[in-house]
C-alpha distance (Angstrom), angle and dihedral (degrees) to the residues before:
residue distance angle dihedral
X1 . . .
X2 3.78 . .
X3 3.80 92.6 .
X4 3.79 89.8 46.6
X5 3.85 91.5 55.9
X6 3.78 88.7 45.8
X7 3.85 92.2 53.0
X8 3.80 91.1 52.8
X9 3.73 96.0 45.7
X10 3.83 99.5 82.8
X11 3.82 91.5 47.4
X12 3.80 91.4 48.2
X13 3.80 91.8 49.9
X14 3.79 91.8 50.6
X15 3.79 90.3 49.2
X16 3.83 90.4 51.3
X17 3.79 91.3 48.8
X18 3.82 90.9 48.8
X19 3.82 91.6 51.7
X20 3.76 91.7 47.0
X21 3.79 91.5 51.1
X22 3.77 91.1 47.4
X23 3.84 90.3 50.1
X24 3.82 91.0 51.4
X25 3.76 91.4 50.7
X26 3.78 91.7 49.6
X27 3.78 90.6 46.7
X28 3.79 91.0 50.3
X29 3.76 91.0 49.3
X30 3.79 94.1 49.6
X31 3.78 91.2 46.4
X32 3.82 90.7 53.5
X33 3.76 103.3 96.2
X34 3.76 123.7 -134.1
X35 3.80 114.7 -104.5
X36 3.80 112.9 -85.1
X37 3.84 123.3 -154.5
X38 3.76 115.5 -155.2
X39 3.81 122.8 -162.5
X40 3.84 114.5 -168.1
X41 3.78 126.6 -176.3
X42 3.80 128.7 -157.9
X43 3.79 141.5 159.6
X44 3.81 90.2 -133.8
X45 3.85 113.0 119.8
X46 3.75 119.2 -106.2
X47 3.84 114.3 -92.3
X48 3.81 90.2 13.1
X49 3.79 122.3 134.6
X50 3.83 89.5 -94.4
X51 3.80 93.6 49.6
X52 3.80 92.5 48.5
X53 3.81 96.3 51.3
X54 3.77 90.0 47.1
X55 3.76 89.8 54.4
X56 3.82 90.1 49.6
X57 3.78 89.8 50.4
X58 3.79 91.8 48.3
X59 3.81 92.1 51.7
X60 3.78 91.9 53.2
X61 3.79 92.3 47.3
X62 3.80 95.0 48.6
X63 3.81 91.6 55.4
X64 3.79 91.1 51.9
X65 3.83 96.4 42.1
X66 3.77 93.4 51.9
X67 3.82 143.7 -122.5
X68 3.73 115.6 -26.3
X69 3.75 96.8 25.6
X70 3.80 118.0 119.0
X71 3.75 145.4 170.6
X72 3.83 129.0 -141.8
X73 3.79 119.2 -165.5
X74 3.77 118.5 -158.7
X75 3.80 108.9 -155.8
X76 3.78 134.0 -175.7
X77 3.84 93.8 38.8
X78 3.80 90.7 -67.2
X79 3.81 88.5 155.3
X80 3.82 92.5 47.0
X81 3.74 131.6 -97.2
X82 3.80 123.6 -31.7
X83 3.75 92.0 -88.5
X84 3.77 89.6 53.6
X85 3.79 90.1 47.5
X86 3.79 91.4 56.8
X87 3.84 90.9 47.0
X88 3.81 89.4 53.6
X89 3.76 90.2 49.9
X90 3.79 90.2 53.5
X91 3.78 94.1 53.9
X92 3.81 94.6 40.8
X93 3.80 99.8 -108.7
X94 3.82 88.4 117.5
X95 3.79 128.4 28.5
X96 3.73 99.1 -155.4
X97 3.77 147.8 -22.0
X98 3.76 147.5 -147.1
X99 3.79 98.2 -122.0
X100 3.79 138.1 174.9
X101 3.84 119.9 -138.2
X102 3.81 87.5 -84.3
X103 3.77 89.8 71.1
X104 3.77 99.1 29.1
X105 3.80 94.3 58.6
X106 3.79 88.1 59.6
X107 3.77 83.0 71.4
X108 3.81 101.3 32.9
X109 3.79 120.9 9.3
X110 3.83 96.8 -158.7
X111 3.80 90.0 73.2
X112 3.80 90.5 69.4
X113 3.83 88.3 80.7
X114 3.80 89.6 76.7
X115 3.79 94.2 61.3
X116 3.78 115.0 12.5
X117 3.82 99.4 62.7
X118 3.81 101.8 89.6
X119 3.84 117.6 -143.4
X120 3.78 89.2 -3.5
X121 3.85 89.8 118.7
X122 3.78 120.2 55.4
X123 3.82 100.0 -169.8
X124 3.77 144.1 -4.1
X125 3.82 92.7 -92.0
X126 3.82 88.5 64.6
X127 3.77 92.2 46.9
X128 3.78 91.7 49.8
X129 3.81 92.9 47.6
X130 3.83 95.1 49.7
X131 3.83 93.7 43.1
X132 3.81 92.8 52.2
X133 3.80 91.3 47.3
X134 3.80 91.1 52.2
X135 3.77 98.6 38.7
X136 3.83 100.1 91.6
X137 3.76 95.1 51.7
X138 3.83 95.7 40.9
X139 3.79 93.8 47.7
X140 3.82 91.0 49.3
X141 3.82 89.3 52.9
X142 3.78 89.9 51.5
X143 3.78 92.2 48.0
X144 3.82 92.2 49.6
X145 3.81 87.3 53.2
X146 3.82 94.0 51.7
X147 3.79 104.4 -91.2
X148 3.78 135.9 106.3
X149 3.82 117.9 -146.4
X150 3.81 107.0 -144.9
X151 3.80 101.9 179.7
X152 3.82 144.5 -18.3
X153 3.78 128.2 -124.2
X154 3.75 141.9 162.1
X155 3.79 137.7 -144.7
X156 3.76 106.5 -151.7
X157 3.80 136.5 -88.1
X158 3.76 123.5 -44.6
X159 3.77 114.4 -116.7
X160 3.77 131.9 177.0
X161 3.78 119.0 -102.5
X162 3.80 113.7 -171.7
X163 3.81 142.2 174.8
X164 3.80 90.6 -126.8
X165 3.78 129.3 31.7
X166 3.79 114.2 -88.8
X167 3.82 127.5 179.8
X168 3.81 113.4 164.0
X169 3.83 129.3 50.1
X170 3.80 89.4 -109.6
X171 3.79 92.2 54.8
X172 3.85 91.3 68.7
X173 3.83 93.4 56.2
X174 3.81 90.4 81.3
X175 3.78 91.2 53.8
X176 3.73 131.8 79.5
X177 3.85 107.8 -121.1
X178 3.76 130.4 -155.9
X179 3.81 117.4 -119.8
X180 3.81 128.4 180.0
X181 3.80 114.9 -93.6
X182 3.76 112.0 -108.5
X183 3.84 97.6 35.5
X184 3.83 104.2 111.8
X185 3.82 91.8 156.3
X186 3.78 93.3 57.4
X187 3.81 91.7 46.9
X188 3.80 89.5 51.1
X189 3.83 91.3 52.8
X190 3.78 93.2 46.4
X191 3.76 93.6 49.1
X192 3.80 91.0 48.4
X193 3.84 87.4 54.5
X194 3.82 91.2 51.9
X195 3.82 98.7 -103.2
X196 3.80 127.5 132.3
X197 3.82 110.0 -126.5
X198 3.78 120.9 -170.4
X199 3.80 116.1 -162.0
X200 3.80 113.3 -140.4
X201 3.77 143.4 149.8
X202 3.79 115.1 -108.2
X203 3.78 91.4 -110.9
X204 3.77 88.9 62.7
X205 3.82 97.0 53.3
X206 3.79 99.6 89.2
X207 3.84 97.6 47.4
X208 3.79 88.4 43.0
X209 3.80 90.7 55.2
X210 3.81 91.6 45.2
X211 3.78 93.4 51.5
X212 3.82 96.9 41.2
X213 3.78 94.6 -112.4
X214 3.79 85.5 128.1
X215 3.78 131.7 19.6
X216 3.79 102.2 -169.1
X217 3.78 134.8 40.6
X218 3.82 124.1 -174.1
X219 3.78 104.3 -143.2
X220 3.81 142.6 142.8
X221 3.82 113.6 -97.8
X222 3.85 90.8 -118.9
X223 3.76 93.1 54.4
X224 3.80 93.0 41.5
X225 3.78 89.7 54.8
X226 3.79 94.2 45.8
X227 3.78 92.3 47.1
X228 3.85 93.1 41.4
X229 3.76 96.2 -124.3
X230 3.81 90.1 145.0
X231 3.81 89.9 72.6
X232 3.79 99.9 66.6
X233 3.83 91.6 20.6
X234 3.86 104.3 47.0
X235 3.80 98.3 163.6
X236 3.81 124.7 82.3
X237 3.78 129.0 -176.0
X238 3.80 108.7 -140.2
X239 3.81 93.4 -133.3
X240 3.82 123.9 124.3
X241 3.79 95.6 -137.8
X242 3.79 99.2 173.8
X243 3.85 138.8 -26.3
X244 3.76 120.9 -104.7
X245 3.80 103.0 -130.6
X246 3.76 122.9 -176.0
X247 3.76 145.1 168.2
X248 3.79 140.0 -152.5
X249 3.84 109.7 -123.2
X250 3.77 135.5 176.0
X251 3.77 130.2 -170.3
X252 3.77 117.2 -98.9
X253 3.78 88.8 -125.2
X254 3.83 90.2 61.2
X255 3.81 90.6 41.8
X256 3.86 94.2 51.7
X257 3.79 89.5 50.3
X258 3.85 92.0 61.3
X259 3.73 125.0 90.6
X260 3.87 117.5 -110.8
X261 3.80 88.2 -106.6
X262 3.76 90.8 51.0
X263 3.79 91.7 49.8
X264 3.76 94.2 48.7
X265 3.80 93.3 47.2
X266 3.76 92.5 46.6
X267 3.81 91.9 52.1
X268 3.75 92.5 49.1
X269 3.85 94.7 44.8
X270 3.80 91.7 45.2
X271 3.80 91.1 50.4
X272 3.76 89.4 52.0
X273 3.79 90.3 47.6
X274 3.81 90.7 52.6
X275 3.80 91.7 51.5
X276 3.81 91.1 50.8
X277 3.85 92.0 47.5
X278 3.75 92.8 51.6
X279 3.82 96.3 43.7
X280 3.76 96.0 44.9
X281 3.80 97.9 39.0
X282 3.76 91.3 56.8
X283 3.80 91.4 53.3
X284 3.81 94.8 44.0
X285 3.83 92.5 58.7
X286 3.81 91.8 74.7
X287 3.79 92.4 38.4
X288 3.84 91.2 52.5
X289 3.77 92.9 49.5
X290 3.79 91.6 49.3
X291 3.80 90.3 50.7
X292 3.79 91.8 50.6
X293 3.78 92.3 47.7
X294 3.81 87.7 57.9
X295 3.81 86.8 54.7
X296 3.78 94.8 52.4
X297 3.84 104.1 -83.4
X298 3.84 111.7 155.3
X299 3.78 114.2 -149.8
X300 3.78 122.1 -152.4
X301 3.81 105.6 -147.8
X302 3.79 121.8 -132.3
X303 3.78 112.6 -123.7
X304 3.82 121.6 -166.1
X305 3.77 90.6 -107.9
X306 3.84 91.8 50.9
X307 3.79 92.3 47.3
X308 3.81 90.3 51.5
X309 3.83 89.0 51.4
X310 3.76 92.2 52.7
X311 3.79 92.8 45.7
X312 3.79 90.3 54.2
X313 3.77 88.6 50.0
X314 3.83 92.6 50.4
X315 3.78 92.0 46.9
X316 3.77 89.4 53.5
X317 3.82 93.1 57.3
X318 3.82 95.8 45.5
X319 3.84 92.3 90.7
X320 3.83 88.2 58.5
X321 3.74 93.6 46.4
X322 3.81 94.4 48.7
X323 3.76 108.2 85.4
X324 3.86 94.5 7.2
X325 3.76 110.1 55.5
X326 3.80 95.1 11.4
X327 3.85 123.5 33.5
X328 3.86 107.8 -107.8
X329 3.78 95.3 -122.7
X330 3.80 91.6 50.1
X331 3.80 92.1 47.2
X332 3.83 88.5 54.1
X333 3.83 91.0 45.5
X334 3.82 92.1 54.5
X335 3.81 91.4 47.6
X336 3.79 90.0 50.9
X337 3.80 94.1 49.2
X338 3.82 90.9 48.8
X339 3.81 91.4 50.6
X340 3.81 88.5 49.2
X341 3.79 92.0 50.8
X342 3.76 95.5 45.7
X343 3.77 92.7 48.1
X344 3.78 88.5 59.3
X345 3.80 91.7 50.0
């Protein structure tokens, strides 16, 4: 019997090794994720900083996700405005987007506090502090509504570009001002204050300036330069009205379809992209203004007296913003975080 067991031992070992190899192969095959196709929309111009870092992120993700996976990035609002982008995400035509607060608040209104509270933030340090304090709760709200926030970025401070020079808040009442399409609450507030809002998609801004349909456009210098607003609107008030804050989001359906390796790589690459966007966008503000000055832009400087006048004006409209454009509890939360930050400084 001993010799019989010995004679079967090599064959049994070979069989075990064969089954083990087969199991490993099957495990590898099951772990290999199906190809995933991502379609992202953004208003960012093609070949801009934002487009380039998204392409870098996509390349890293494709390698981790596996053969056959791919990413298509629609720039320049090719899929419509930000409201349209969110609608397309909801019905599955897009899987994600690089959105400013204008689009993000279509998903979760509390995020509006980061952008639609004019002159509330005095510098980028304050924006960063409040954003990081609010991130956990905001990102959970997005997740609960079916979206994953991958990273946060910003695109500079909004300034006023106008066809004619304007300095004081009252000066703009005689001018027709661009507002984002799909913002009835903001239009209502502006009209109540005596202003003339004109609701348009971003793709319509330049022809509207050229034809006189609008006289003023609030925009970041980088975007104004890229979109050539400075041609028909050669005057800029040097006032940091509000930061443009954004985030890169994907639908949970697209996220859940990715492999663990794909998810991890996408998070890491998106975080790196967000860091690059913030760092470079803040530098490019001054570079964009300098470039437009060479092309004839006339800058109205902000004196301490003028800044104080604008801050009084902004403070006067906060009661109308609180509860309408920004949920009341979120407005109070931002105010509390800012007071906390400033007390430490």
